[in-house]
mmCIF file of the C-alpha atoms, coordinates in Angstrom:
data_MODEL
# 
_entry.id   MODEL 
# 
loop_
_atom_site.group_PDB 
_atom_site.id 
_atom_site.type_symbol 
_atom_site.label_atom_id 
_atom_site.label_alt_id 
_atom_site.label_comp_id 
_atom_site.label_asym_id 
_atom_site.label_entity_id 
_atom_site.label_seq_id 
_atom_site.pdbx_PDB_ins_code 
_atom_site.Cartn_x 
_atom_site.Cartn_y 
_atom_site.Cartn_z 
_atom_site.occupancy 
_atom_site.B_iso_or_equiv 
_atom_site.pdbx_formal_charge 
_atom_site.auth_seq_id 
_atom_site.auth_comp_id 
_atom_site.auth_asym_id 
_atom_site.auth_atom_id 
_atom_site.pdbx_PDB_model_num 
ATOM 1   C CA . MET A 1 1   ? -135.892 18.501 112.303 1.00 0.00 ? 1   MET A CA 1 
ATOM 2   C CA . LYS A 1 2   ? -134.883 19.647 108.828 1.00 0.00 ? 2   LYS A CA 1 
ATOM 3   C CA . LEU A 1 3   ? -136.676 22.469 107.082 1.00 0.00 ? 3   LEU A CA 1 
ATOM 4   C CA . HIS A 1 4   ? -137.892 21.786 103.589 1.00 0.00 ? 4   HIS A CA 1 
ATOM 5   C CA . LEU A 1 5   ? -137.522 24.799 101.336 1.00 0.00 ? 5   LEU A CA 1 
ATOM 6   C CA . SER A 1 6   ? -139.508 23.626 98.347  1.00 0.00 ? 6   SER A CA 1 
ATOM 7   C CA . ILE A 1 7   ? -142.314 25.937 97.291  1.00 0.00 ? 7   ILE A CA 1 
ATOM 8   C CA . LEU A 1 8   ? -145.080 23.342 97.872  1.00 0.00 ? 8   LEU A CA 1 
ATOM 9   C CA . HIS A 1 9   ? -143.924 22.073 101.259 1.00 0.00 ? 9   HIS A CA 1 
ATOM 10  C CA . SER A 1 10  ? -142.378 25.204 102.663 1.00 0.00 ? 10  SER A CA 1 
ATOM 11  C CA . PRO A 1 11  ? -142.922 26.694 106.125 1.00 0.00 ? 11  PRO A CA 1 
ATOM 12  C CA . PHE A 1 12  ? -142.465 30.051 104.402 1.00 0.00 ? 12  PHE A CA 1 
ATOM 13  C CA . SER A 1 13  ? -144.920 32.233 102.556 1.00 0.00 ? 13  SER A CA 1 
ATOM 14  C CA . ILE A 1 14  ? -144.060 34.127 99.386  1.00 0.00 ? 14  ILE A CA 1 
ATOM 15  C CA . LEU A 1 15  ? -144.346 37.938 99.508  1.00 0.00 ? 15  LEU A CA 1 
ATOM 16  C CA . HIS A 1 16  ? -144.502 40.214 96.441  1.00 0.00 ? 16  HIS A CA 1 
ATOM 17  C CA . SER A 1 17  ? -141.677 38.536 94.480  1.00 0.00 ? 17  SER A CA 1 
ATOM 18  C CA . PRO A 1 18  ? -140.259 35.062 94.014  1.00 0.00 ? 18  PRO A CA 1 
ATOM 19  C CA . PHE A 1 19  ? -137.253 36.258 96.000  1.00 0.00 ? 19  PHE A CA 1 
ATOM 20  C CA . SER A 1 20  ? -138.981 37.585 99.109  1.00 0.00 ? 20  SER A CA 1 
ATOM 21  C CA . ILE A 1 21  ? -140.047 35.058 101.713 1.00 0.00 ? 21  ILE A CA 1 
ATOM 22  C CA . VAL A 1 22  ? -140.665 35.488 105.384 1.00 0.00 ? 22  VAL A CA 1 
ATOM 23  C CA . ALA A 1 23  ? -140.770 32.952 108.185 1.00 0.00 ? 23  ALA A CA 1 
ATOM 24  C CA . ARG A 1 24  ? -144.297 31.772 108.981 1.00 0.00 ? 24  ARG A CA 1 
ATOM 25  C CA . ASP A 1 25  ? -144.787 29.480 111.979 1.00 0.00 ? 25  ASP A CA 1 
ATOM 26  C CA . PRO A 1 26  ? -141.624 27.421 111.384 1.00 0.00 ? 26  PRO A CA 1 
ATOM 27  C CA . GLY A 1 27  ? -142.415 25.182 114.353 1.00 0.00 ? 27  GLY A CA 1 
ATOM 28  C CA . PRO A 1 28  ? -140.885 24.613 117.772 1.00 0.00 ? 28  PRO A CA 1 
ATOM 29  C CA . PHE A 1 29  ? -137.612 23.075 116.572 1.00 0.00 ? 29  PHE A CA 1 
ATOM 30  C CA . SER A 1 30  ? -136.594 25.761 114.102 1.00 0.00 ? 30  SER A CA 1 
ATOM 31  C CA . MET A 1 31  ? -133.935 28.296 115.035 1.00 0.00 ? 31  MET A CA 1 
ATOM 32  C CA . ILE A 1 32  ? -135.261 30.869 112.539 1.00 0.00 ? 32  ILE A CA 1 
ATOM 33  C CA . PRO A 1 33  ? -136.167 34.156 114.267 1.00 0.00 ? 33  PRO A CA 1 
ATOM 34  C CA . ALA A 1 34  ? -139.935 34.615 113.929 1.00 0.00 ? 34  ALA A CA 1 
ATOM 35  C CA . SER A 1 35  ? -139.592 37.998 112.199 1.00 0.00 ? 35  SER A CA 1 
ATOM 36  C CA . LEU A 1 36  ? -136.841 36.953 109.747 1.00 0.00 ? 36  LEU A CA 1 
ATOM 37  C CA . LYS A 1 37  ? -137.412 38.351 106.285 1.00 0.00 ? 37  LYS A CA 1 
ATOM 38  C CA . ILE A 1 38  ? -135.290 37.860 103.170 1.00 0.00 ? 38  ILE A CA 1 
ATOM 39  C CA . ARG A 1 39  ? -135.663 40.416 100.385 1.00 0.00 ? 39  ARG A CA 1 
ATOM 40  C CA . LEU A 1 40  ? -133.841 41.780 97.378  1.00 0.00 ? 40  LEU A CA 1 
ATOM 41  C CA . ALA A 1 41  ? -131.481 44.600 98.293  1.00 0.00 ? 41  ALA A CA 1 
ATOM 42  C CA . SER A 1 42  ? -132.018 48.145 97.055  1.00 0.00 ? 42  SER A CA 1 
ATOM 43  C CA . PHE A 1 43  ? -129.971 51.329 96.871  1.00 0.00 ? 43  PHE A CA 1 
ATOM 44  C CA . GLU A 1 44  ? -131.072 52.106 100.429 1.00 0.00 ? 44  GLU A CA 1 
ATOM 45  C CA . ASP A 1 45  ? -129.127 49.056 101.651 1.00 0.00 ? 45  ASP A CA 1 
ATOM 46  C CA . GLU A 1 46  ? -125.754 50.404 100.511 1.00 0.00 ? 46  GLU A CA 1 
ATOM 47  C CA . GLN A 1 47  ? -124.480 51.294 104.011 1.00 0.00 ? 47  GLN A CA 1 
ATOM 48  C CA . ALA A 1 48  ? -125.626 48.038 105.614 1.00 0.00 ? 48  ALA A CA 1 
ATOM 49  C CA . ILE A 1 49  ? -124.090 45.940 102.851 1.00 0.00 ? 49  ILE A CA 1 
ATOM 50  C CA . TYR A 1 50  ? -120.877 47.968 102.967 1.00 0.00 ? 50  TYR A CA 1 
ATOM 51  C CA . GLU A 1 51  ? -120.543 47.235 106.690 1.00 0.00 ? 51  GLU A CA 1 
ATOM 52  C CA . MET A 1 52  ? -121.205 43.522 106.156 1.00 0.00 ? 52  MET A CA 1 
ATOM 53  C CA . ILE A 1 53  ? -118.695 43.231 103.313 1.00 0.00 ? 53  ILE A CA 1 
ATOM 54  C CA . CYS A 1 54  ? -116.064 45.031 105.398 1.00 0.00 ? 54  CYS A CA 1 
ATOM 55  C CA . GLY A 1 55  ? -116.823 42.521 108.153 1.00 0.00 ? 55  GLY A CA 1 
ATOM 56  C CA . LEU A 1 56  ? -116.549 39.626 105.718 1.00 0.00 ? 56  LEU A CA 1 
ATOM 57  C CA . GLU A 1 57  ? -113.190 40.853 104.439 1.00 0.00 ? 57  GLU A CA 1 
ATOM 58  C CA . ASN A 1 58  ? -112.018 42.079 107.844 1.00 0.00 ? 58  ASN A CA 1 
ATOM 59  C CA . ALA A 1 59  ? -110.949 45.304 106.151 1.00 0.00 ? 59  ALA A CA 1 
ATOM 60  C CA . VAL A 1 60  ? -112.131 48.836 105.490 1.00 0.00 ? 60  VAL A CA 1 
ATOM 61  C CA . LEU A 1 61  ? -112.846 48.930 101.767 1.00 0.00 ? 61  LEU A CA 1 
ATOM 62  C CA . ASP A 1 62  ? -112.554 51.991 99.549  1.00 0.00 ? 62  ASP A CA 1 
ATOM 63  C CA . ARG A 1 63  ? -116.016 53.474 99.973  1.00 0.00 ? 63  ARG A CA 1 
ATOM 64  C CA . GLY A 1 64  ? -116.141 55.303 96.649  1.00 0.00 ? 64  GLY A CA 1 
ATOM 65  C CA . ALA A 1 65  ? -115.180 52.192 94.696  1.00 0.00 ? 65  ALA A CA 1 
ATOM 66  C CA . PHE A 1 66  ? -117.596 50.066 96.726  1.00 0.00 ? 66  PHE A CA 1 
ATOM 67  C CA . ASP A 1 67  ? -120.507 52.451 96.114  1.00 0.00 ? 67  ASP A CA 1 
ATOM 68  C CA . PHE A 1 68  ? -119.794 52.615 92.371  1.00 0.00 ? 68  PHE A CA 1 
ATOM 69  C CA . ILE A 1 69  ? -119.661 48.812 92.036  1.00 0.00 ? 69  ILE A CA 1 
ATOM 70  C CA . PHE A 1 70  ? -122.718 48.256 94.236  1.00 0.00 ? 70  PHE A CA 1 
ATOM 71  C CA . ARG A 1 71  ? -124.810 50.713 92.232  1.00 0.00 ? 71  ARG A CA 1 
ATOM 72  C CA . GLU A 1 72  ? -123.664 49.253 88.916  1.00 0.00 ? 72  GLU A CA 1 
ATOM 73  C CA . ASN A 1 73  ? -124.364 45.711 90.061  1.00 0.00 ? 73  ASN A CA 1 
ATOM 74  C CA . LEU A 1 74  ? -127.852 46.550 91.335  1.00 0.00 ? 74  LEU A CA 1 
ATOM 75  C CA . GLN A 1 75  ? -128.764 47.488 87.775  1.00 0.00 ? 75  GLN A CA 1 
ATOM 76  C CA . ASN A 1 76  ? -127.492 44.197 86.333  1.00 0.00 ? 76  ASN A CA 1 
ATOM 77  C CA . GLU A 1 77  ? -130.274 41.626 86.041  1.00 0.00 ? 77  GLU A CA 1 
ATOM 78  C CA . MET A 1 78  ? -127.710 38.812 86.292  1.00 0.00 ? 78  MET A CA 1 
ATOM 79  C CA . ILE A 1 79  ? -126.597 39.911 89.771  1.00 0.00 ? 79  ILE A CA 1 
ATOM 80  C CA . ALA A 1 80  ? -128.731 39.806 92.899  1.00 0.00 ? 80  ALA A CA 1 
ATOM 81  C CA . TYR A 1 81  ? -128.111 40.918 96.461  1.00 0.00 ? 81  TYR A CA 1 
ATOM 82  C CA . PHE A 1 82  ? -130.368 39.558 99.187  1.00 0.00 ? 82  PHE A CA 1 
ATOM 83  C CA . ILE A 1 83  ? -130.766 41.044 102.656 1.00 0.00 ? 83  ILE A CA 1 
ATOM 84  C CA . ALA A 1 84  ? -131.768 39.046 105.721 1.00 0.00 ? 84  ALA A CA 1 
ATOM 85  C CA . GLU A 1 85  ? -133.413 41.238 108.301 1.00 0.00 ? 85  GLU A CA 1 
ATOM 86  C CA . VAL A 1 86  ? -135.109 40.894 111.659 1.00 0.00 ? 86  VAL A CA 1 
ATOM 87  C CA . GLU A 1 87  ? -137.514 43.659 112.630 1.00 0.00 ? 87  GLU A CA 1 
ATOM 88  C CA . ASN A 1 88  ? -136.195 45.781 109.731 1.00 0.00 ? 88  ASN A CA 1 
ATOM 89  C CA . MET A 1 89  ? -132.580 45.426 110.955 1.00 0.00 ? 89  MET A CA 1 
ATOM 90  C CA . PRO A 1 90  ? -130.150 43.886 108.425 1.00 0.00 ? 90  PRO A CA 1 
ATOM 91  C CA . ILE A 1 91  ? -128.470 40.820 109.938 1.00 0.00 ? 91  ILE A CA 1 
ATOM 92  C CA . GLY A 1 92  ? -127.005 39.162 106.855 1.00 0.00 ? 92  GLY A CA 1 
ATOM 93  C CA . MET A 1 93  ? -126.650 39.234 103.108 1.00 0.00 ? 93  MET A CA 1 
ATOM 94  C CA . GLY A 1 94  ? -125.832 37.045 100.145 1.00 0.00 ? 94  GLY A CA 1 
ATOM 95  C CA . SER A 1 95  ? -125.036 37.818 96.529  1.00 0.00 ? 95  SER A CA 1 
ATOM 96  C CA . CYS A 1 96  ? -125.162 35.814 93.340  1.00 0.00 ? 96  CYS A CA 1 
ATOM 97  C CA . HIS A 1 97  ? -123.658 36.546 89.933  1.00 0.00 ? 97  HIS A CA 1 
ATOM 98  C CA . VAL A 1 98  ? -124.744 34.562 86.875  1.00 0.00 ? 98  VAL A CA 1 
ATOM 99  C CA . GLN A 1 99  ? -122.587 34.508 83.764  1.00 0.00 ? 99  GLN A CA 1 
ATOM 100 C CA . THR A 1 100 ? -122.065 32.472 80.623  1.00 0.00 ? 100 THR A CA 1 
ATOM 101 C CA . LEU A 1 101 ? -118.913 30.365 80.599  1.00 0.00 ? 101 LEU A CA 1 
ATOM 102 C CA . LEU A 1 102 ? -117.366 28.805 77.542  1.00 0.00 ? 102 LEU A CA 1 
ATOM 103 C CA . HIS A 1 103 ? -116.146 25.707 79.378  1.00 0.00 ? 103 HIS A CA 1 
ATOM 104 C CA . HIS A 1 104 ? -119.742 24.927 80.383  1.00 0.00 ? 104 HIS A CA 1 
ATOM 105 C CA . ALA A 1 105 ? -121.415 26.347 77.255  1.00 0.00 ? 105 ALA A CA 1 
ATOM 106 C CA . SER A 1 106 ? -124.118 27.587 79.601  1.00 0.00 ? 106 SER A CA 1 
ATOM 107 C CA . TYR A 1 107 ? -125.007 29.905 82.455  1.00 0.00 ? 107 TYR A CA 1 
ATOM 108 C CA . VAL A 1 108 ? -123.186 29.308 85.729  1.00 0.00 ? 108 VAL A CA 1 
ATOM 109 C CA . ALA A 1 109 ? -124.043 31.048 88.996  1.00 0.00 ? 109 ALA A CA 1 
ATOM 110 C CA . GLU A 1 110 ? -121.579 31.934 91.720  1.00 0.00 ? 110 GLU A CA 1 
ATOM 111 C CA . ILE A 1 111 ? -122.132 33.154 95.238  1.00 0.00 ? 111 ILE A CA 1 
ATOM 112 C CA . GLN A 1 112 ? -119.857 36.177 95.444  1.00 0.00 ? 112 GLN A CA 1 
ATOM 113 C CA . GLU A 1 113 ? -120.430 37.190 99.052  1.00 0.00 ? 113 GLU A CA 1 
ATOM 114 C CA . MET A 1 114 ? -122.316 35.729 101.980 1.00 0.00 ? 114 MET A CA 1 
ATOM 115 C CA . PHE A 1 115 ? -122.318 37.147 105.483 1.00 0.00 ? 115 PHE A CA 1 
ATOM 116 C CA . VAL A 1 116 ? -124.393 36.742 108.644 1.00 0.00 ? 116 VAL A CA 1 
ATOM 117 C CA . TYR A 1 117 ? -123.610 38.653 111.815 1.00 0.00 ? 117 TYR A CA 1 
ATOM 118 C CA . GLU A 1 118 ? -122.168 36.319 114.451 1.00 0.00 ? 118 GLU A CA 1 
ATOM 119 C CA . ALA A 1 119 ? -125.114 36.743 116.840 1.00 0.00 ? 119 ALA A CA 1 
ATOM 120 C CA . TYR A 1 120 ? -127.416 35.267 114.155 1.00 0.00 ? 120 TYR A CA 1 
ATOM 121 C CA . ARG A 1 121 ? -125.244 32.384 112.973 1.00 0.00 ? 121 ARG A CA 1 
ATOM 122 C CA . SER A 1 122 ? -126.476 28.819 113.514 1.00 0.00 ? 122 SER A CA 1 
ATOM 123 C CA . MET A 1 123 ? -130.060 30.107 113.407 1.00 0.00 ? 123 MET A CA 1 
ATOM 124 C CA . ASP A 1 124 ? -130.824 29.044 109.797 1.00 0.00 ? 124 ASP A CA 1 
ATOM 125 C CA . VAL A 1 125 ? -130.370 32.588 108.455 1.00 0.00 ? 125 VAL A CA 1 
ATOM 126 C CA . GLY A 1 126 ? -127.691 31.319 106.055 1.00 0.00 ? 126 GLY A CA 1 
ATOM 127 C CA . LYS A 1 127 ? -129.997 28.486 104.995 1.00 0.00 ? 127 LYS A CA 1 
ATOM 128 C CA . MET A 1 128 ? -132.735 31.003 104.183 1.00 0.00 ? 128 MET A CA 1 
ATOM 129 C CA . LEU A 1 129 ? -130.329 33.208 102.238 1.00 0.00 ? 129 LEU A CA 1 
ATOM 130 C CA . MET A 1 130 ? -129.078 30.134 100.380 1.00 0.00 ? 130 MET A CA 1 
ATOM 131 C CA . ALA A 1 131 ? -132.630 29.221 99.343  1.00 0.00 ? 131 ALA A CA 1 
ATOM 132 C CA . HIS A 1 132 ? -132.967 32.627 97.676  1.00 0.00 ? 132 HIS A CA 1 
ATOM 133 C CA . LEU A 1 133 ? -129.571 32.408 96.004  1.00 0.00 ? 133 LEU A CA 1 
ATOM 134 C CA . VAL A 1 134 ? -130.453 28.973 94.602  1.00 0.00 ? 134 VAL A CA 1 
ATOM 135 C CA . GLU A 1 135 ? -133.825 30.170 93.334  1.00 0.00 ? 135 GLU A CA 1 
ATOM 136 C CA . PHE A 1 136 ? -132.221 33.213 91.705  1.00 0.00 ? 136 PHE A CA 1 
ATOM 137 C CA . ALA A 1 137 ? -129.634 30.992 89.965  1.00 0.00 ? 137 ALA A CA 1 
ATOM 138 C CA . LYS A 1 138 ? -132.349 28.631 88.749  1.00 0.00 ? 138 LYS A CA 1 
ATOM 139 C CA . SER A 1 139 ? -134.474 31.547 87.519  1.00 0.00 ? 139 SER A CA 1 
ATOM 140 C CA . LYS A 1 140 ? -131.564 32.566 85.275  1.00 0.00 ? 140 LYS A CA 1 
ATOM 141 C CA . GLU A 1 141 ? -131.277 28.973 83.953  1.00 0.00 ? 141 GLU A CA 1 
ATOM 142 C CA . ALA A 1 142 ? -127.873 28.388 85.534  1.00 0.00 ? 142 ALA A CA 1 
ATOM 143 C CA . ILE A 1 143 ? -126.745 24.768 85.390  1.00 0.00 ? 143 ILE A CA 1 
ATOM 144 C CA . GLN A 1 144 ? -124.860 24.986 88.685  1.00 0.00 ? 144 GLN A CA 1 
ATOM 145 C CA . LEU A 1 145 ? -124.085 27.221 91.635  1.00 0.00 ? 145 LEU A CA 1 
ATOM 146 C CA . GLU A 1 146 ? -120.490 27.694 92.766  1.00 0.00 ? 146 GLU A CA 1 
ATOM 147 C CA . VAL A 1 147 ? -118.940 29.307 95.813  1.00 0.00 ? 147 VAL A CA 1 
ATOM 148 C CA . THR A 1 148 ? -115.380 30.112 96.822  1.00 0.00 ? 148 THR A CA 1 
ATOM 149 C CA . SER A 1 149 ? -114.421 30.427 100.458 1.00 0.00 ? 149 SER A CA 1 
ATOM 150 C CA . ARG A 1 150 ? -111.071 31.252 102.019 1.00 0.00 ? 150 ARG A CA 1 
ATOM 151 C CA . ALA A 1 151 ? -109.173 28.177 103.206 1.00 0.00 ? 151 ALA A CA 1 
ATOM 152 C CA . TYR A 1 152 ? -109.284 29.163 106.883 1.00 0.00 ? 152 TYR A CA 1 
ATOM 153 C CA . ARG A 1 153 ? -113.095 29.515 106.971 1.00 0.00 ? 153 ARG A CA 1 
ATOM 154 C CA . GLU A 1 154 ? -113.703 25.892 107.845 1.00 0.00 ? 154 GLU A CA 1 
ATOM 155 C CA . SER A 1 155 ? -117.102 26.484 109.458 1.00 0.00 ? 155 SER A CA 1 
ATOM 156 C CA . ALA A 1 156 ? -118.258 28.164 106.226 1.00 0.00 ? 156 ALA A CA 1 
ATOM 157 C CA . HIS A 1 157 ? -117.016 25.132 104.278 1.00 0.00 ? 157 HIS A CA 1 
ATOM 158 C CA . ARG A 1 158 ? -119.080 22.835 106.509 1.00 0.00 ? 158 ARG A CA 1 
ATOM 159 C CA . PHE A 1 159 ? -122.132 25.067 105.982 1.00 0.00 ? 159 PHE A CA 1 
ATOM 160 C CA . TYR A 1 160 ? -121.761 24.960 102.202 1.00 0.00 ? 160 TYR A CA 1 
ATOM 161 C CA . GLN A 1 161 ? -121.312 21.197 102.240 1.00 0.00 ? 161 GLN A CA 1 
ATOM 162 C CA . ARG A 1 162 ? -124.486 20.817 104.348 1.00 0.00 ? 162 ARG A CA 1 
ATOM 163 C CA . GLU A 1 163 ? -126.206 22.903 101.682 1.00 0.00 ? 163 GLU A CA 1 
ATOM 164 C CA . GLY A 1 164 ? -125.188 20.422 98.963  1.00 0.00 ? 164 GLY A CA 1 
ATOM 165 C CA . PHE A 1 165 ? -121.910 21.869 97.671  1.00 0.00 ? 165 PHE A CA 1 
ATOM 166 C CA . GLU A 1 166 ? -119.035 19.502 96.896  1.00 0.00 ? 166 GLU A CA 1 
ATOM 167 C CA . LYS A 1 167 ? -115.317 20.213 97.104  1.00 0.00 ? 167 LYS A CA 1 
ATOM 168 C CA . SER A 1 168 ? -114.442 19.671 93.463  1.00 0.00 ? 168 SER A CA 1 
ATOM 169 C CA . HIS A 1 169 ? -111.923 22.359 92.501  1.00 0.00 ? 169 HIS A CA 1 
ATOM 170 C CA . VAL A 1 170 ? -108.895 24.167 93.822  1.00 0.00 ? 170 VAL A CA 1 
ATOM 171 C CA . LYS A 1 171 ? -108.832 27.932 93.439  1.00 0.00 ? 171 LYS A CA 1 
ATOM 172 C CA . LEU A 1 172 ? -105.485 29.563 92.825  1.00 0.00 ? 172 LEU A CA 1 
ATOM 173 C CA . VAL A 1 173 ? -105.090 33.331 93.087  1.00 0.00 ? 173 VAL A CA 1 
ATOM 174 C CA . ARG A 1 174 ? -102.380 35.628 91.798  1.00 0.00 ? 174 ARG A CA 1 
ATOM 175 C CA . TYR A 1 175 ? -102.436 38.920 93.686  1.00 0.00 ? 175 TYR A CA 1 
ATOM 176 C CA . PHE A 1 176 ? -101.368 42.233 92.164  1.00 0.00 ? 176 PHE A CA 1 
# 
């Protein structure tokens, strides 16, 4: 059974903002934890997001630099961080950055980070986060949503393709 995430036919109810939905009786075939909630991140989420990003990168990041960037980005209306939580415990996050690009002559959105703790993977948490990221991008009038994923993360690639992304570009990186 596939979940439909449109506003009119959704098994989810909207809470307080267009970017805060919570599971509501998703049915017997859904893997979504009953108490799953997706919400916009706040300054209070700094530690939880730091831990998730370190997990995503498999590295301990410079905490001072992380905190500075996180706080700056939270104040930017073109950047959103979403937290997935179960019983008030953060279990995942996703971020989206919208910018104007000359080669599109329009707004383009990009998922910058997406992470779900392993114990909650394959439970539609990523799908729920993705729904919020898509809605945020659309709310900023982006014409498309892009994502980059490391070459070895093949399961992530399959997830993104199931969510409608196409492999259309090659990303090249020059490290300093």
